[in-house]
PASEBA-1860 file (N, C-alpha, C; in nm, 3 decimals):
! residues 122
1> XXXXXXXX> 0.936/-1.479/-10.294/0.949/-1.436/-10.157/1.076/-1.497/-10.098 ~ 1.152/-1.417/-10.031/1.274/-1.466/-9.968/1.240/-1.559/-9.852 ~ 1.324/-1.658/-9.831/1.303/-1.752/-9.720/1.335/-1.681/-9.589 ~ 1.246/-1.689/-9.492/1.269/-1.620/-9.365/1.254/-1.712/-9.244 ~ 1.259/-1.843/-9.266/1.248/-1.939/-9.157/1.385/-1.974/-9.099 ~ 1.390/-2.072/-9.011/1.517/-2.112/-8.950/1.609/-2.177/-9.053 ~ 1.738/-2.152/-9.040/1.840/-2.209/-9.129/1.957/-2.257/-9.047 ~ 2.051/-2.322/-9.113/2.174/-2.363/-9.046/2.291/-2.348/-9.144
9> XXXXXXXX> 2.410/-2.367/-9.092/2.531/-2.361/-9.173/2.608/-2.491/-9.156 ~ 2.700/-2.522/-9.247/2.781/-2.643/-9.229/2.860/-2.635/-9.098 ~ 2.879/-2.746/-9.032/2.955/-2.744/-8.907/3.102/-2.711/-8.932 ~ 3.167/-2.660/-8.829/3.310/-2.634/-8.838/3.380/-2.764/-8.874 ~ 3.464/-2.759/-8.975/3.531/-2.879/-9.023/3.479/-2.922/-9.159 ~ 3.360/-2.875/-9.196/3.306/-2.897/-9.330/3.281/-2.760/-9.391 ~ 3.326/-2.740/-9.514/3.311/-2.608/-9.574/3.187/-2.596/-9.663 ~ 3.112/-2.705/-9.681/2.992/-2.698/-9.762/3.017/-2.700/-9.911
17> XXXXXXXX> 3.141/-2.731/-9.951/3.179/-2.735/-10.092/3.158/-2.877/-10.145 ~ 3.125/-2.891/-10.274/3.087/-3.018/-10.333/3.183/-3.060/-10.444 ~ 3.204/-3.191/-10.460/3.290/-3.246/-10.567/3.215/-3.250/-10.699 ~ 3.086/-3.286/-10.695/3.003/-3.286/-10.816/2.879/-3.203/-10.789 ~ 2.821/-3.151/-10.896/2.703/-3.063/-10.884/2.624/-3.074/-11.013 ~ 2.508/-3.139/-11.009/2.421/-3.151/-11.126/2.292/-3.079/-11.095 ~ 2.265/-2.974/-11.171/2.154/-2.883/-11.140/2.047/-2.887/-11.249 ~ 1.920/-2.883/-11.206/1.807/-2.876/-11.298/1.715/-2.765/-11.252
25> XXXXXXXX> 1.674/-2.681/-11.346/1.577/-2.576/-11.315/1.438/-2.628/-11.346 ~ 1.345/-2.603/-11.257/1.207/-2.647/-11.281/1.149/-2.575/-11.402 ~ 1.073/-2.647/-11.480/1.007/-2.589/-11.598/0.892/-2.501/-11.551 ~ 0.896/-2.374/-11.584/0.795/-2.278/-11.539/0.680/-2.260/-11.639 ~ 0.676/-2.342/-11.743/0.579/-2.321/-11.851/0.487/-2.442/-11.865 ~ 0.359/-2.414/-11.884/0.262/-2.519/-11.917/0.242/-2.512/-12.067 ~ 0.253/-2.626/-12.135/0.234/-2.633/-12.280/0.115/-2.723/-12.311 ~ 0.025/-2.673/-12.395/-0.092/-2.749/-12.437/-0.100/-2.746/-12.589
33> XXXXXXXX> -0.134/-2.859/-12.648/-0.159/-2.863/-12.792/-0.309/-2.847/-12.814 ~ -0.344/-2.744/-12.888/-0.485/-2.714/-12.913/-0.540/-2.810/-13.020 ~ -0.671/-2.814/-13.037/-0.735/-2.904/-13.133/-0.683/-2.885/-13.275 ~ -0.649/-2.763/-13.312/-0.600/-2.736/-13.447/-0.449/-2.758/-13.460 ~ -0.386/-2.806/-13.355/-0.243/-2.836/-13.361/-0.152/-2.725/-13.310 ~ -0.207/-2.609/-13.284/-0.127/-2.499/-13.229/-0.086/-2.532/-13.085 ~ 0.031/-2.486/-13.048/0.076/-2.506/-12.910/0.057/-2.376/-12.834 ~ -0.012/-2.386/-12.722/-0.035/-2.270/-12.636/0.054/-2.285/-12.513
41> XXXXXXXX> 0.116/-2.177/-12.471/0.200/-2.180/-12.352/0.155/-2.071/-12.255 ~ 0.180/-2.097/-12.127/0.158/-1.996/-12.024/0.250/-2.027/-11.908 ~ 0.283/-1.924/-11.833/0.369/-1.942/-11.716/0.290/-2.003/-11.601 ~ 0.349/-2.103/-11.535/0.291/-2.156/-11.412/0.322/-2.061/-11.296 ~ 0.445/-2.015/-11.294/0.491/-1.920/-11.193/0.614/-1.851/-11.250 ~ 0.650/-1.740/-11.192/0.760/-1.660/-11.248/0.892/-1.683/-11.175 ~ 0.890/-1.748/-11.061/1.014/-1.773/-10.988/1.093/-1.887/-11.049 ~ 1.215/-1.900/-11.003/1.302/-2.008/-11.049/1.328/-2.103/-10.933
49> XXXXXXXX> 1.283/-2.228/-10.948/1.308/-2.332/-10.849/1.413/-2.426/-10.907 ~ 1.509/-2.465/-10.824/1.619/-2.549/-10.871/1.630/-2.675/-10.786 ~ 1.667/-2.784/-10.852/1.698/-2.910/-10.786/1.842/-2.944/-10.817 ~ 1.916/-2.987/-10.716/2.058/-3.018/-10.732/2.086/-3.157/-10.675 ~ 2.162/-3.237/-10.749/2.222/-3.359/-10.698/2.370/-3.328/-10.684 ~ 2.421/-3.341/-10.563/2.562/-3.307/-10.537/2.627/-3.417/-10.456 ~ 2.759/-3.428/-10.470/2.832/-3.527/-10.390/2.964/-3.466/-10.345 ~ 3.017/-3.525/-10.240/3.145/-3.482/-10.186/3.218/-3.604/-10.133
57> XXXXXXXX> 3.350/-3.607/-10.150/3.434/-3.714/-10.096/3.506/-3.659/-9.974 ~ 3.494/-3.733/-9.864/3.552/-3.689/-9.737/3.629/-3.803/-9.670 ~ 3.713/-3.766/-9.576/3.787/-3.866/-9.499/3.696/-3.925/-9.391 ~ 3.729/-4.044/-9.348/3.646/-4.118/-9.253/3.622/-4.042/-9.123 ~ 3.717/-3.960/-9.080/3.701/-3.887/-8.955/3.591/-3.780/-8.964 ~ 3.543/-3.749/-9.083/3.437/-3.649/-9.099/3.298/-3.714/-9.113 ~ 3.292/-3.846/-9.103/3.165/-3.918/-9.122/3.058/-3.872/-9.022 ~ 3.087/-3.875/-8.894/2.988/-3.838/-8.792/2.952/-3.690/-8.806
65> XXXXXXXX> 3.050/-3.607/-8.836/3.025/-3.464/-8.856/2.928/-3.441/-8.971 ~ 2.949/-3.513/-9.082/2.861/-3.499/-9.197/2.720/-3.547/-9.166 ~ 2.708/-3.663/-9.101/2.575/-3.716/-9.065/2.502/-3.620/-8.970 ~ 2.575/-3.564/-8.874/2.514/-3.470/-8.780/2.466/-3.342/-8.848 ~ 2.533/-3.305/-8.956/2.490/-3.186/-9.032/2.346/-3.203/-9.077 ~ 2.312/-3.322/-9.127/2.174/-3.347/-9.170/2.083/-3.377/-9.051 ~ 2.121/-3.473/-8.968/2.033/-3.522/-8.862/2.006/-3.418/-8.754 ~ 2.109/-3.352/-8.708/2.093/-3.257/-8.597/2.074/-3.114/-8.648
73> XXXXXXXX> 2.171/-3.063/-8.725/2.169/-2.922/-8.765/2.052/-2.889/-8.857 ~ 2.025/-2.976/-8.953/1.914/-2.953/-9.046/1.783/-3.015/-8.997 ~ 1.786/-3.071/-8.878/1.667/-3.134/-8.819/1.603/-3.232/-8.917 ~ 1.686/-3.323/-8.969/1.643/-3.428/-9.061/1.582/-3.372/-9.190 ~ 1.635/-3.260/-9.236/1.591/-3.204/-9.363/1.475/-3.106/-9.353 ~ 1.446/-3.057/-9.233/1.338/-2.960/-9.219/1.387/-2.816/-9.219 ~ 1.518/-2.794/-9.204/1.575/-2.659/-9.207/1.674/-2.649/-9.323 ~ 1.661/-2.548/-9.407/1.761/-2.529/-9.514/1.899/-2.497/-9.456
81> XXXXXXXX> 2.000/-2.527/-9.533/2.137/-2.501/-9.493/2.210/-2.424/-9.603 ~ 2.311/-2.350/-9.565/2.393/-2.283/-9.665/2.494/-2.383/-9.721 ~ 2.518/-2.373/-9.850/2.619/-2.457/-9.916/2.695/-2.369/-10.015 ~ 2.816/-2.410/-10.047/2.894/-2.341/-10.149/2.861/-2.401/-10.285 ~ 2.844/-2.313/-10.382/2.813/-2.356/-10.518/2.941/-2.363/-10.600 ~ 2.939/-2.431/-10.715/3.059/-2.438/-10.798/3.094/-2.304/-10.861 ~ 3.001/-2.208/-10.860/3.030/-2.076/-10.915/3.064/-1.976/-10.805 ~ 3.109/-2.032/-10.691/3.172/-1.956/-10.582/3.078/-1.860/-10.509
89> XXXXXXXX> 2.955/-1.905/-10.484/2.864/-1.829/-10.399/2.817/-1.921/-10.286 ~ 2.766/-1.864/-10.182/2.706/-1.941/-10.073/2.556/-1.917/-10.081 ~ 2.479/-2.027/-10.096/2.335/-2.016/-10.114/2.262/-2.112/-10.022 ~ 2.134/-2.089/-10.007/2.050/-2.166/-9.917/1.978/-2.277/-9.995 ~ 1.991/-2.401/-9.945/1.925/-2.516/-10.006/1.865/-2.604/-9.897 ~ 1.758/-2.673/-9.931/1.695/-2.770/-9.842/1.726/-2.910/-9.895 ~ 1.784/-2.995/-9.813/1.808/-3.133/-9.854/1.675/-3.206/-9.853 ~ 1.642/-3.273/-9.963/1.510/-3.334/-9.976/1.503/-3.477/-9.925
97> XXXXXXXX> 1.617/-3.533/-9.888/1.622/-3.671/-9.837/1.753/-3.687/-9.760 ~ 1.762/-3.789/-9.677/1.890/-3.815/-9.610/2.000/-3.841/-9.713 ~ 2.124/-3.808/-9.678/2.234/-3.834/-9.772/2.255/-3.984/-9.793 ~ 2.303/-4.017/-9.912/2.344/-4.154/-9.942/2.495/-4.161/-9.921 ~ 2.538/-4.257/-9.841/2.681/-4.272/-9.809/2.736/-4.396/-9.878 ~ 2.846/-4.377/-9.949/2.915/-4.488/-10.014/3.060/-4.488/-9.965 ~ 3.100/-4.597/-9.901/3.238/-4.606/-9.853/3.329/-4.647/-9.968 ~ 3.430/-4.565/-9.994/3.526/-4.590/-10.101/3.631/-4.689/-10.052
105> XXXXXXXX> 3.680/-4.668/-9.933/3.770/-4.758/-9.862/3.755/-4.725/-9.714 ~ 3.837/-4.785/-9.629/3.817/-4.763/-9.486/3.852/-4.622/-9.440 ~ 3.917/-4.543/-9.526/3.958/-4.408/-9.488/3.879/-4.297/-9.559 ~ 3.792/-4.333/-9.655/3.722/-4.232/-9.733/3.579/-4.277/-9.765 ~ 3.491/-4.179/-9.770/3.353/-4.207/-9.813/3.307/-4.096/-9.906 ~ 3.203/-4.127/-9.982/3.141/-4.029/-10.069/2.996/-4.013/-10.025 ~ 2.954/-3.889/-10.004/2.817/-3.859/-9.966/2.747/-3.791/-10.083 ~ 2.628/-3.837/-10.115/2.547/-3.778/-10.222/2.418/-3.726/-10.162
113> XXXXXXXX> 2.380/-3.604/-10.200/2.258/-3.543/-10.148/2.174/-3.486/-10.262 ~ 2.045/-3.477/-10.238/1.953/-3.409/-10.328/1.906/-3.284/-10.254 ~ 1.913/-3.171/-10.323/1.878/-3.044/-10.261/1.778/-2.968/-10.348 ~ 1.702/-2.881/-10.283/1.602/-2.799/-10.351/1.624/-2.654/-10.308 ~ 1.608/-2.563/-10.404/1.612/-2.420/-10.372/1.489/-2.353/-10.432 ~ 1.411/-2.289/-10.347/1.292/-2.219/-10.393/1.325/-2.084/-10.453 ~ 1.227/-2.023/-10.512/1.244/-1.891/-10.573/1.293/-1.788/-10.471 ~ 1.387/-1.710/-10.511/1.439/-1.597/-10.431/1.505/-1.637/-10.301
121> XX> 1.539/-1.763/-10.281/1.619/-1.799/-10.165/1.759/-1.750/-10.190 ~ 1.822/-1.700/-10.088/1.961/-1.655/-10.104/2.035/-1.668/-9.974
END
């Protein structure tokens, strides 16, 4: 089912593009070993759910803008947001936790987020 709830977009000044992108697809199969050693499989569900760990390096002047994207625009992770993928599409993802901020130096920081995409979100 397509997502039809409230969403948001990256604020002006952030393009939603990521420096790193590590993606995992949820396993849709249940596997059981039977008494005779045979393995039985069945689908749990037919949709594709994805989890992504992504990071981006930004200049210090974008720090408040980036934090507001999560805190205000995404309502602390309750509204999905559009992001750019490394394969050049814009897709809808829900951040599953607040971003982790690591200051590289006084002029740059790196933000890391964990995101989730449900089946048929686009």
